C-alpha positions as CSV (number, residue, x, y, z in Angstrom):
1,M,-139.6,-58.5,138.7
2,N,-137.3,-58.2,135.7
3,F,-137.6,-54.8,134.0
4,F,-136.5,-56.1,130.7
5,N,-138.2,-59.5,130.3
6,K,-139.3,-60.8,126.9
7,K,-142.6,-59.0,126.7
8,R,-141.2,-55.7,127.9
9,S,-138.3,-56.0,125.5
10,I,-140.8,-56.2,122.6
11,K,-142.7,-53.2,124.0
12,F,-139.4,-51.3,124.4
13,L,-138.5,-52.0,120.8
14,I,-141.9,-50.9,119.6
15,F,-141.6,-47.7,121.7
16,L,-138.2,-46.9,119.9
17,I,-139.8,-47.5,116.5
18,L,-142.7,-45.2,117.3
19,F,-140.3,-42.7,118.8
20,A,-138.3,-42.7,115.5
21,L,-141.6,-42.4,113.5
22,I,-142.7,-39.3,115.5
23,L,-139.3,-37.7,115.0
24,S,-139.4,-38.4,111.3
25,I,-142.9,-36.8,111.0
26,L,-141.8,-33.7,112.9
27,I,-138.6,-33.3,110.9
28,Y,-140.3,-33.9,107.6
29,W,-143.1,-31.5,108.5
30,R,-140.7,-28.8,109.8
31,E,-138.6,-28.9,106.6
32,N,-141.5,-28.5,104.3
33,E,-139.5,-26.3,101.9
34,V,-137.5,-29.4,100.7
35,Q,-140.3,-32.0,100.9
36,D,-140.3,-32.3,97.1
37,Q,-136.6,-33.3,97.2
38,I,-136.8,-35.7,100.2
39,S,-138.7,-38.9,100.6
40,F,-140.4,-39.4,104.0
41,Y,-139.5,-43.1,103.7
42,N,-135.8,-42.2,103.7
43,V,-136.2,-39.9,106.7
44,L,-137.9,-42.7,108.6
45,L,-135.2,-45.2,107.8
46,W,-132.6,-42.7,108.9
47,Q,-134.3,-42.2,112.3
48,V,-134.9,-45.9,112.8
49,G,-131.3,-46.5,112.1
50,I,-130.3,-44.0,114.7
51,W,-132.6,-45.3,117.5
52,I,-132.7,-49.1,117.1
53,P,-129.1,-49.7,118.1
54,W,-130.0,-47.8,121.3
55,A,-131.8,-50.9,122.4
56,L,-128.7,-53.0,121.9
57,I,-126.6,-50.6,123.9
58,F,-129.3,-50.8,126.6
59,L,-128.9,-54.6,126.9
60,V,-125.2,-54.2,127.5
61,F,-125.6,-51.5,130.1
62,K,-128.4,-53.4,131.8
63,K,-126.1,-56.4,132.4
64,I,-123.4,-54.0,133.7
65,V,-125.8,-52.4,136.2
66,Y,-127.3,-55.7,137.4
67,K,-124.2,-57.8,137.7
68,S,-121.8,-55.2,139.0
69,G,-121.5,-53.6,142.4
70,L,-121.3,-50.1,141.0
71,Q,-122.5,-47.2,143.1
72,N,-125.1,-44.8,141.8
73,S,-122.6,-42.2,141.0
74,K,-120.7,-44.6,138.7
75,I,-123.9,-45.7,137.1
76,R,-124.5,-42.0,136.2
77,G,-121.1,-42.1,134.7
78,L,-122.2,-45.0,132.5
79,G,-125.0,-42.7,131.3
80,I,-122.4,-40.2,130.1
81,L,-120.6,-43.0,128.3
82,W,-123.9,-44.2,126.8
83,I,-124.6,-40.7,125.5
84,G,-121.1,-40.5,124.0
85,I,-121.5,-43.9,122.2
86,H,-124.8,-42.8,120.8
87,Y,-123.3,-39.4,119.7
88,V,-120.7,-41.2,117.7
89,W,-123.3,-43.4,116.0
90,F,-125.6,-40.4,115.4
91,F,-122.9,-38.4,113.6
92,Y,-121.6,-41.4,111.6
93,L,-125.0,-42.5,110.3
94,S,-126.1,-38.9,109.6
95,S,-122.9,-38.0,107.8
96,Q,-123.3,-41.1,105.6
97,F,-127.0,-41.7,105.1
98,S,-129.0,-38.6,106.2
99,P,-131.5,-37.6,103.5
100,Y,-130.7,-34.0,104.3
101,L,-127.0,-34.3,103.4
102,G,-125.9,-31.2,101.3
103,M,-129.0,-29.2,102.1
104,P,-128.5,-25.5,103.1
105,A,-127.9,-24.8,106.8
106,T,-127.0,-28.4,107.6
107,R,-123.9,-30.1,109.0
108,Y,-123.4,-33.8,108.9
109,G,-126.8,-34.0,107.4
110,V,-128.4,-32.5,110.5
111,Y,-130.1,-29.1,111.1
112,P,-128.9,-27.4,114.3
113,Y,-132.3,-27.3,115.9
114,F,-132.7,-31.0,115.5
115,F,-129.3,-31.8,117.0
116,I,-130.2,-29.8,120.1
117,F,-133.7,-31.4,120.4
118,W,-132.2,-34.9,119.8
119,T,-129.5,-34.3,122.5
120,I,-132.1,-33.3,125.1
121,M,-134.4,-36.3,124.3
122,D,-131.4,-38.7,124.4
123,I,-130.3,-37.4,127.8
124,V,-133.9,-37.6,129.2
125,L,-134.4,-41.1,127.9
126,I,-131.1,-42.4,129.2
127,W,-131.4,-40.9,132.6
128,N,-134.9,-42.3,133.1
129,I,-133.8,-45.7,132.0
130,L,-130.8,-45.7,134.3
131,N,-133.0,-44.6,137.2
132,I,-135.4,-47.5,136.5
133,L,-132.4,-50.0,136.3
134,T,-131.0,-48.6,139.5
135,R,-134.3,-49.0,141.4
136,Q,-134.8,-52.4,139.9
137,K,-131.3,-53.5,141.0
138,L,-132.2,-52.4,144.6
139,I,-135.4,-54.5,144.4
140,L,-133.6,-57.5,143.1
141,N,-130.9,-57.2,145.8
142,D,-133.4,-56.7,148.6
143,T,-133.7,-60.0,150.4
144,S,-136.2,-58.8,153.0
145,P,-139.5,-60.6,152.9
146,I,-142.4,-58.9,151.1
147,K,-145.5,-58.3,153.3
148,F,-148.8,-56.9,152.2
149,K,-150.7,-54.7,154.6
150,L,-154.3,-55.9,154.6
151,S,-157.3,-54.6,156.5
152,R,-160.8,-55.8,157.4
153,G,-162.9,-53.5,159.4
154,N,-160.8,-52.1,162.2
155,R,-158.2,-54.9,162.1
156,T,-154.9,-54.8,160.2
157,F,-153.1,-57.9,159.0
158,Y,-149.5,-58.2,157.6
159,C,-149.7,-61.1,155.1
160,D,-146.6,-63.0,154.0
161,L,-146.4,-64.2,150.4
162,K,-146.6,-67.8,151.5
163,Q,-150.1,-67.1,153.1
164,I,-151.6,-66.1,149.7
165,F,-153.6,-68.8,147.9
166,W,-154.6,-66.8,144.8
167,L,-155.5,-63.3,143.7
168,S,-158.3,-62.0,141.5
169,S,-159.0,-58.8,139.7
170,E,-162.0,-56.8,140.8
171,G,-161.8,-53.8,138.5
172,Y,-159.5,-51.3,140.1
173,Y,-159.2,-53.6,143.1
174,T,-157.5,-56.8,143.8
175,S,-158.9,-59.6,145.9
176,F,-156.5,-61.5,148.1
177,H,-157.5,-65.0,149.0
178,T,-155.3,-65.9,152.0
179,E,-155.1,-68.2,155.0
180,Q,-156.5,-65.3,157.0
181,G,-159.5,-64.8,154.7
182,I,-160.4,-62.6,151.8
183,F,-159.2,-59.0,151.6
184,L,-159.7,-56.3,149.0
185,I,-156.9,-53.8,148.1
186,R,-157.4,-50.7,146.0
187,K,-154.7,-51.6,143.5
188,S,-154.9,-53.3,140.2
189,L,-153.9,-57.0,139.7
190,K,-151.4,-55.9,137.1
191,N,-149.5,-53.6,139.6
192,I,-149.7,-56.2,142.4
193,L,-148.1,-58.8,140.1
194,K,-145.1,-56.6,139.6
195,E,-144.4,-56.9,143.3
196,L,-144.6,-60.7,143.4
197,P,-141.8,-63.2,142.6
198,Q,-142.5,-64.8,139.2
199,S,-141.0,-68.0,140.5
200,D,-144.0,-68.5,142.9
201,F,-146.9,-66.6,141.3
202,K,-148.2,-67.3,137.9
203,R,-151.0,-65.7,135.9
204,V,-153.5,-68.3,134.7
205,H,-156.2,-65.9,133.5
206,R,-156.5,-62.2,132.7
207,S,-158.1,-61.8,136.1
208,T,-156.4,-64.5,138.2
209,V,-153.0,-65.1,139.6
210,I,-152.2,-68.2,141.6
211,N,-149.5,-69.2,144.2
212,I,-148.0,-72.3,142.5
213,N,-147.1,-73.7,146.0
214,Y,-150.8,-74.1,146.7
215,V,-151.7,-76.0,143.5
216,S,-152.8,-79.6,144.3
217,G,-153.7,-80.6,140.8
218,F,-155.5,-79.9,137.5
219,G,-159.0,-80.6,136.4
220,K,-161.3,-79.8,133.5
221,T,-164.1,-77.2,133.2
222,K,-167.5,-77.9,131.7
223,N,-166.2,-76.6,128.4
224,N,-163.4,-79.1,128.5
225,G,-160.9,-76.4,129.4
226,L,-158.1,-76.5,132.0
227,E,-158.5,-75.5,135.6
228,V,-156.2,-75.5,138.6
229,I,-157.3,-77.0,141.9
230,L,-155.8,-75.3,144.9
231,K,-155.3,-76.6,148.4
232,D,-158.0,-74.4,149.8
233,G,-160.5,-76.2,147.6
234,S,-160.7,-73.4,145.0
235,R,-160.9,-74.2,141.4
236,R,-159.7,-71.5,139.0
237,S,-160.1,-71.6,135.2
238,V,-156.9,-71.3,133.1
239,S,-157.4,-69.4,129.9
240,R,-156.1,-70.8,126.6
241,N,-153.4,-68.0,126.5
242,Y,-151.8,-69.5,129.6
243,S,-152.7,-73.2,129.6
244,K,-149.7,-74.3,127.6
245,E,-147.3,-72.3,129.7
246,I,-148.8,-73.6,133.0
247,R,-148.7,-77.2,131.9
248,A,-145.1,-76.9,130.8
249,F,-144.1,-75.2,134.1
250,F,-145.6,-77.9,136.3
251,K,-144.3,-80.7,134.1
252,S,-140.7,-79.3,134.4
253,R,-141.1,-79.3,138.2
254,S,-142.5,-82.8,138.5
255,I,-140.6,-86.0,139.1
C-alpha cells in the first residue's frame, strides 16, 4: 500500500535519471550550433545534478503529507514551496556549473526556452506526485474493511479479505480461491496486490499471492524447492526469488 516502498523508490530514482537524460539529449540537440564547444557528458551531469535532489525533497514532503493532518489546500501550498525550493537549486546549480554559461542568449547558464519548458515540467511532475500522495494518504487512513465483489453465474458475493486463501494469475485475470469457492476477476494480479494489505498477503511466485493467515506449514517440491501448505489443502510453489523472504517472514513471527 505504500507508494514509496523500496522497489518503487529505486524505480522513481531511475525515472528521474532517465528524465534528466532525455532533457540532456533535447538540449544538446537543440543547441547544435555550439555542440563543438560543449560536451554532452557535461550537459548530462548538469541535468542529473538538477533532478536527483528532487527525490530527496520528495522524501521530506512525503513524510509531511503522511504524518500531518493537513488539508488538501495546504498540501497544494506545499507544492508551491516545493517548486520554490527547486527553483533556488536550479538557479544556483546552473549559475555555477551549467555548460552553457557565457553562451550568447543565456542567463544563469540557461536559455529562456529551456527555463519555460523546465518550469512547466516541474509543476506537472510535482502536482501529479502530490495528488498520488494525497490519494495514498486517504487509502492509508481509511479503516473501512476491503471487500471484493465476486460473481458466479447470476449470484454475487462480497468477499472479505479474511475469506481469501490465495490468488493466482490467469493472464489478464486473477483467480480468487476463497471459502466460498473459486472466482475469476478481469483484473491483473499485480493490480489486485496493490489493494491488499502487505501485512497479510505475500507474493510467493510471479503468479501466486497467499494469505499468510491460512499457511499451515512448508514442504518441498519434487525438485527440492520450497512450497507453502495452506489450510484448504492447497500446496503452492515458492520461487527462488521469494523463498528467502518468506522463510524469514514466518521465522520472525514464530515463537
